[in-house]
N, C-alpha and C positions, 0 to 999 in steps of 0.2 A: 797478311799471312807471309810466313817464311817457310821455304821448303829446301831440304837437302835431298836432291835426287841422285840416286846411284844406279848405274846400269849393272844389272846382276845376272849371273847365270842361274841363280836360285836364291831364295830368301824365305825365312819363316820367322814367326813370332810365337813365343811360348809364354803362357801365364800359369804359374803354379805347376809347371811341368807338362801342361796341355797345350798343344798347337792350336792357336786361334786363327791363324792365317798363314798360307804358304803359297808361293808361286814358283814357277820355273823361270825361264828367261823373261826379263822385263825390267821394270823400274821399282826400286825400293824408295819410297818417299817418306821422309820424316817431316811432319807438318806441325808448325807452330802458329797459333792464332793470337792476334793482339786484340786489345780492347777497342781499337779503331776499326776492326774488320767487319765486313758484312757480306751479304750474298754476292755483291758485285766482285769483290776480291776472290771469293770462292770460284765463281764462274771464270774469271780471267785466268787464274792460276791453273785450273783444270784444263782450260783450252790450251794454254801455253805448254803444259806438260804432255798433253795428248799429242801435240804436233811437234814437239821437240825432236830434232833430228840428231840422235846420238847413237844410232846403230849403223854399222857398216853396210854399204851396198856391195855389189859384186866386185867393185874396184877397190874396196877397202876404205872408201870415203864415208864419213859420217853424214849420210844423206837420208836415212830412214828413221821413221818414228816408231814408237812402241806398237802402235796400231798396224803400221806397215809390215812389221815382222811377226805379227800375231802374238805379241807378248802380253803380259799381265802387269798389274800394278799392285804392290803391297803398300798400304798407307798406314803409318804409325804416328799417333799423336805424340808431340814432344814440345811441351810448353817451354822447356829450357832453351829453345832456339831464340826466345825473347830475353834471355839473360843479358844484362848490361854489365860488362866487366871493366868499365872505365875507371871506377873508383874502388879503392880497396881491393880485397882479395875474395870477398863474398859477392857473387853476382846478385844484382837487383832484378826482380821479376815484375816490377811495377807495371810494365807495359803488356805483360801476358794477360790474356783474357782468363777469367775464372771458368771453372768447369761448366757452370750453367750457361754461360755465353759461348764458350768455345765448342762444346759438343755438338750443338745444332749446326754450326758452321763446318765442323769437321765432317759431319754426316752429309751436309750439302755439297761439300767438295767431292766426296766419294760418289754421290749421286750424279754430279756433273760429269765425272769420268765415265760412269756407267752409261749415261745418256749419249756419250760420244762413242759408244760401242766397245768399251774396254772391260775386260774381266778385272774385278777389283776384289782384293782380299784385305783384311784389316787386322790390326791388333785389337786390344780392348781398351777403350778410352779410359784414361785415368788410372789404369792398373800399372803395377810394377811388371815390366816386360823384359824378356830376353830376346834380343834380335840377332838372328844368325843370317849371314849373307856371304855370298861369293861375288865380290865386285869384279866386273869384267873391264879390263882396260889398264888401270882403273879409270873409270869415268865417273866423276862426282861433280855436280853443279849446285850452286846456290841460286835460289830464286826468291825474290822479295816483291810483294805487290806494292810496296812504297815506291818502287821503281817501274811501275807498270805503264806509265805514260811519259 
């Protein structure tokens, strides 16, 4: 799994003009699932994101997690995170999991976050979405379960 995590003041996702998920302060997570991913990757990545210290403490140091600050997480599926741009000018998505494989792992990832006590909002898996956010910092991090050990 790959994730782009952004610390946000607020974020929302719209599908066909309707808001499907919205949060105040917290993390916006764009999540891509590969053909090699399974429940172990979903659990590891959720644990890493829940504990990631990217929010400032009283001294301004990034020492607090999204849970520590009472924030929420907005998770948006994004298969294009597995786009391989090394050859030519059209990305290859051969490593991205198909919808039937990816959606259960996307849902498992969201469940893992909820099991860790986080409020989780989502986009709509597989839909064309508009993502609106106000990035704070800006703070943007890339996480990849291929580098989990």
